[in-house]
N, C-alpha and C positions, 0 to 999 in steps of 0.2 A: 525261629519261627517269630514273628513281630506281630502282636495284636493291640490293637485299641478299640475303645467302646465307642470313639468318634461321633460324641455326641457335642462337640464343642462348637457347634454353630448357634447353639443355643444362646446367642449374647443377649440376656436379658436378666432382671434380678428377680430371681426364681424365691428366695431364700424369703422367710417371714422375718419381721421385725420383732414380733414376740416369741418367747421360748421360753422353757423351764428346764432346769437339769439339777440333779442330786450330788454333790461333790462327795467322792469317796477320799479317803486320806491314805493314800499308800508311799512310803518314801521312794524317790528316785533312785536310780542308779547312780553310784558312786565313779569316779573316774581321779587319774592322777591330776596334777595340775597342767602336764603336757602332754602332747601326743606328738612323736616323731613319724614322719610318713617316709615312705620309699626314698625318697631324695634326700633325706635327712634333715627336712624343714621340720621346725616344732611348729604346732598349733597350741596355744593355750586353751586350755578347757576351765568350765566352771566348776568349783567344787561345791557348790550349794546344791541343796535337794528342794525341789519344788514341792511344797507342802500340801499343794492340792492335787499332785499328780496320782491320776488311777492309770495303771498300768496293767495291760493284759497281752496274754500270749495269742499270737496270730500264727496260721499256716502260709509259708512263703510258698507258693505255686507259680513257677514261670516267673518268679519275681514279682507276683502279685499278693499285696497284704489280704488274707482272707480271715474272717472274724465270725463268731456267732453274733446272730442280730435277730431282733423282731419288729413287727411294724403292726400297731393295733392288736397286741396279742395274738400275733401269729403262732406257729409252731418255730420251733428255732432254725433260722435261715442261715446259709452261706451267704456271706455278705461283703464284697470286695471294698475295701478304702479306697477311694478314688478321688484324686485333684484334679483329674481332667473332666470329670463330670460335673456340668455347671448345675444339676441336680439331682436329688436321689433318685432311683429308679427302682422299681420291683416288677417282676415278671407277672405277664397275665394269670399263670399258673396261682401265683399267689395271689394276686388282686381277686380273683374269682373264690379261692379258698375262704379270704377273709371278708368277701361283700365290699369291695372298694368300688365307690361309683365315681367316673369322671364328670367332672364339672365342666371342662373346656377340652379342647385337643389343639395341636400345634404339630406342624411338620417337623420332624426328626432330622437333621442334615447329617450325613455321613460320606466317609469316602466311594462307597461303592456305589454303583451306578442301576440298582436293581429296582426291585420294586418299593413303590413310597410306602413308609413305615411313619407312623404318627404317635405321638407321644401323648397319651391321655392324663390329662392333669387332675389331681387330687388335692385339694384346698386345704385339708387338714388331716394331718394322720401324725400318729405317736412312733416316735423310733427309738429303740434300747437297742444297746449294744454290748458285747463283751459277757462275762460271767453274769449269772442273775444277780448276785448280791454287788456287782461293782456300782450301781447306781449311775450307767450312763446313759441319759435319755434326753429326748428332745419333745416336746410336746407343740402340737399344732401346726406341724410342717408342711409345706407346699412340698410335693413330690410327683412323682408320674409312673405311668406304667407304661412298659415297652418291651418287646421280645427281646432276652439276651439270653436265649438257650444256646449262640453260637459260641460264647465265651466257654461253658463246658465242654463242649464239642472240638477247640482247639485246644484246651489244656488237659482236658482228661479229667476234672474236678466240678462237681455240680456248683453252681452260681444261680442262687435265686434274688440277689439284690446290690445293688451299688451305692454305698452310701459316698455322697460327694459334697459341695459346698456348702450343705445345711450344716454339716459336722464342723467344717473347718471355720466357719463364719461365727461359731460360739466357743471355740476351744483353740489353744496352743496344742499343736500336735508333733508329736515325736515319733518317728518310724525308725525304729532298730534294727536294721536289716539283719545284722549278724546275730542278736539274740533272738529275733523272732518275737518281737514284742513291740507295742504302739502304746504312747502313754500320751493322754488327755489331761491338759493342764489349764486353769482358769488365767483369763487374760490379768487377773488381775495380780497373778504370782510375779515378782519381779525377778525370780530366779531363771537366769535363759542360759544357752550352751556357752556363753564366754565371748570372747571377741569372734571378728570375722564375717559379722552377719553380711547377707548378701540382699541387697534392694530388690523387691519383686513389685510389680503391679498387679492389680487385681481386675480383669478383663473379660466382661460377660459371665463373671463369679469362677473365673479359674485363674491359676497364679502363672505371670508370665514375667520371665527374667531374660537379662542379656547376657549372650554367650557369643563364643567366636566359634568358626571353622575355618581349619587350614587347608590349603593346597599343597600340592607337592613343590611348588616352587616357594614354599614359604610365605604365601601371601595370608593373610587373616582378615576375614570378615566379620565383623560386628554386625548381630540381627536379635531379634526378640523370639523366644522359645517357651511354650507353654511347658511346665514342670509336671510331668504327669504321671503318677506312681500306677496308673491303669493302664500304660503301653509296657509290655513287657521286653521289648528290645531297648537297645542305646538310644536310637533316634529314628523319627519319622519326618522326612525333610520335603519341604514343598517343591514341585517341580518349576513353578514359577521363580523361586528364589534360586535356584540351581541356575535356571536359562539366564538370569540377570546376571551370573556369575560363575561363567562357564570354567574360571581358571582352577575352581574347585574340585572340578570331575577330571581335570585335563591328566591324561595319562593313566587313569582309573578304567578299570572293565566292569560293565554292569552285568547282573546276571538277572534272569528272569524267571522266577520260581513259579510254579504252578500255582493259581490265584485262589483267595481264602474269602470268606463270607464276612461279614459286617455289616452294621447298620446301613441300608441303602443298597444291598445285594453283594454280588460277587469285586472282587478289590482285584483287580490287576496292578502291579508293581514290580519295580527294579530292586535289586539289592545291589549296594557298595561300600566297599569298605574305604572310608575317608582317611586322610591322613591324620586329622587331628581334631579334637574338640577342646576347646578350655573353657572352664566355667569355675568362676569365683578364685582364680586364682589356681586351679587344679586342670592340669595338663593332660589328655588322654589320647594316647598313639593307636590308630586303627581300629577305631569303632566301627561298627558296621551298622548302616543305617538303610531304612526300606522308604522308597520313591514312590508313591500312587501316581498312576499314569493320570487320573483324572483330578484336576484341583476340587475340592469340594470341603465341607465343612469348615473347621479354622484352618485349614490349608488353603482355603479360597480368598481368605482375609490377606490384605496388601500388608499388613503390619507385623505379619507373624510368618517367619521362615520354618518353623517346624515344632516337633514335639522333642523333648529329652526325657527317655522312659527308664524302667527299672533295671536296666544292666548297667546304665551308669549309676543309679541311686544306690543301687546295691552294695556299693562301695563304702557309704556313709551311714553314719546316722544321721537323718535329715529332720530339722524341724522346721515347721511352719507357722507362722504367726500374722495371720491375714491382716489383723488389727494395727498391728506396727508397719506392715506391708516389708516384712522380712522373713529371710530364710536360713538357716545354717548348715552347712556340710561338714560334719565331723568325720574325719577317715577312720576307717576301720583297716583289718588286716587285706582286703581285697582290694585296696586302692589300685595297685599295680600288676593286679591279674589279668593275661592278655584277655581280648575280646574275642570269644569263641562265635562259630557259627555252624550252620547244618552243613555238616560234612558227605551227606549220603545222597542228595537231591529228592529227597522224600518229602511231601508234604501229608501229614496223619491227622486222622480226626478220630474222636472217642464217640463209639455210641452204645445204645442199651440203657436201661434205667437208670443203673449207676454208672453210667459211662465207663465201665472196666473194660469194654472191648474195643480194640485200637485197629483202625483200617487206613490203608493208604487210598489218599484222598487223590492225590498225583504224584506223577514222577518226571522231573525234570530230564528232557532227554540229553542222552550224552554223560550223563553223571553216574558214580557209581553205582548207585542203586539198578539203574537201568541197564548198565553192562552186566550187573550180575543178575538181571532177569526178573525183577520185582516189579509187580503189575498194578495200575490203578485196580481196587476193589479187593485186592489181597487183604486179608486177615492176618494181623501179626501176634501170632500165639504168645513167643517170648523172643528176649534178644540175650544171648550169650547162655541161653539156658534159664533164664530168670524172668517171671512174669513182672511185667511192671507197670505203672501206670504210665498214660502217657507223657505227662511233665518229666518224668524221670527217663522213660526212654528217649525222649527228645535231646536230653544230655549224654546220653552214651553216644548219639549219633553226630556227636560235635568233636570228637576225639581224633586228629589228624594221624593218619597211618594205623588206626585201628582195625583190625579185622573183626567185625560183627557177625555172630551166627544168628539169623534169624529164622524162627520157625515159623513158615507161612501155611495158611490153610486158602486153598484154591480150588472151586469147584468140588469141595468135599473131600480133597486130598491134601495130606500133609507134606510141605516141600520144605530142604532145610536148602538156605542159601545164604553164601557168606558174601559180604559186602566189604570192600576194603576202603575205608573212608578216605577221602582226599580233599585239598582245598579247593573250594568252588566260587569262594569270593575274598 
């Protein structure tokens, strides 16, 4: 399942020029002088410790870093840290709870083609994140209000807010996917991850990097991509870009999964397993990309070929420095783990106050789930005898060849259905 909050059409300078933050002093994690990847290549690493680093634990839910945060003294919120959000966002429920008043509004661009949605802008808000003693805060920031409940429905974890470019414009940020932590560092701190910095541009308040997509014939096409930690999958590609470079899909089969919801309505899309993606000297074989049918949001821009997301970034410790226009990718043990994809044909959504109930939203025709008799509307009680949140169940349904025993509730009756997982893309 690939998710993106799709706010990237907002190419405007939303962040305030003035901010304040209190610096905590937490020693950064150390590592050896070098790291060797699966191909035997050696990557020099910095041995310095950022003196201004404040490191906080996060939950990694479907590759999304979720941290505690507050807006204007609110209750503790579930916040996604998101490079793909040109502006920090809070949900309407949170805005109502704390009495946020909109000063203006603008249309929100997204991939879906449903009902219009509007960003209600808030000129001045205080943002705090991490543990209460961490001292991570920004004051008088411009943010917006927008419905984001579909994120929780697709991941199974509540999400109240997205903290985006506001944060990255004021801190150098390091996301350590392997250790589930994020560090926030002053731009004045001279300690960086070491050599191998990748140039980035900041366009519309989001980071854009040059990467290459490869075809079966060995061709490589260089293009610009948004680096988006708010996208769960490996990549989302522009249909226009692929039409301009048909050689990239030659010999590949496309799969049309059930649609899902995002800003703008239902998203119709295709999935394809690409030959390769290359970024910053790292070559990835067989990543799975989503291709929305309708060009919208950032994918409607002629200068952007797509988004690179969490399924690629989780193989690194990633550092963003918007001020110097650089990012670093330091490999971790997942660097050469094969790219997995759903092998059931199910599109699942979470419902209920705590999103603890998992339902089948759609079934791909002819898929293993369809052949086993799973139907849209079924509630999945457990898989292989375990009750799991949606994001964990999604991983279970990626293991090729596995037989997954689903306990399903349908029309008040319990059914046990065995799904034999098979490659779909």
